[in-house]
C-alpha positions as CSV (number, residue, x, y, z in Angstrom):
1,X,-1.2,6.0,11.5
2,X,-4.1,6.8,9.2
3,X,-1.6,8.0,6.6
4,X,0.3,4.7,6.9
5,X,-3.0,2.8,6.5
6,X,-3.8,4.8,3.4
7,X,-0.3,4.0,1.9
8,X,-0.6,0.3,2.9
9,X,2.5,0.6,5.1
10,X,1.7,-1.6,8.1
11,X,5.2,-1.6,9.4
12,X,5.3,2.2,9.5
13,X,1.9,2.3,11.4
14,X,3.3,-0.3,13.9
15,X,5.8,2.3,15.2
16,X,2.9,4.3,16.6
17,X,0.3,1.7,17.5
18,X,-0.4,-1.3,19.7
19,X,-0.7,-4.7,18.0
20,X,-4.4,-4.8,18.6
21,X,-5.1,-1.4,17.2
22,X,-2.9,-2.2,14.2
23,X,-4.8,-5.5,13.5
24,X,-8.2,-3.8,13.7
25,X,-7.2,-0.9,11.4
26,X,-5.6,-3.1,8.8
27,X,-8.4,-5.6,8.8
28,X,-10.4,-2.9,7.0
29,X,-9.5,-1.8,3.5
30,X,-8.7,1.9,3.1
31,X,-11.8,3.5,1.6
32,X,-11.7,4.7,-2.1
33,X,-13.0,8.1,-1.1
34,X,-10.4,8.4,1.7
35,X,-10.9,9.0,5.4
36,X,-12.3,12.4,6.5
37,X,-10.7,13.7,9.8
38,X,-13.4,14.8,12.2
39,X,-11.2,16.0,15.1
40,X,-9.9,14.9,18.5
41,X,-11.2,15.3,22.0
42,X,-9.4,17.4,24.5
43,X,-6.8,15.3,26.3
44,X,-7.8,14.4,29.8
45,X,-4.8,13.2,31.8
46,X,-2.8,12.1,28.8
47,X,-5.3,10.2,26.7
48,X,-7.9,11.2,24.0
49,X,-9.8,10.0,21.0
50,X,-9.5,11.1,17.3
51,X,-12.3,10.4,14.9
52,X,-12.4,9.9,11.1
53,X,-15.4,9.2,8.8
54,X,-14.6,6.1,6.7
55,X,-17.4,5.5,4.2
56,X,-20.5,4.9,6.3
57,X,-18.6,4.2,9.4
58,X,-16.7,6.2,12.0
59,X,-13.1,5.2,13.0
60,X,-12.1,6.2,16.5
61,X,-8.5,5.9,17.5
62,X,-7.7,6.0,21.3
63,X,-4.4,7.8,21.8
64,X,-2.4,7.7,25.0
65,X,0.7,9.4,26.2
66,X,3.8,7.4,27.1
67,X,7.3,8.4,28.2
68,X,8.5,8.5,24.6
69,X,5.5,10.3,23.1
70,X,2.0,9.2,22.1
71,X,0.7,6.0,20.7
72,X,-2.6,4.5,19.4
73,X,-3.9,1.9,21.9
74,X,-7.2,1.1,20.2
75,X,-9.0,1.4,16.9
76,X,-12.7,1.1,16.8
77,X,-15.0,1.1,13.8
78,X,-18.6,2.1,14.5
79,X,-21.7,2.2,12.3
């Protein structure tokens, strides 16, 4: 999803994200310096969070498992 955001490919990101997560992510411009991956939490019962540094903010993506795989259910910018 972050790669699709960087490439300005909203339709591609939509295949892996909820409409709310997609709207939040694409409401912010991709930073000129890029997004720096900081890691993911250990999945407890099929859901976890992955974090990127985006300029002076942190982007947290909530990821959940579904029957067909995984999907981003929320995008949160902090800072």
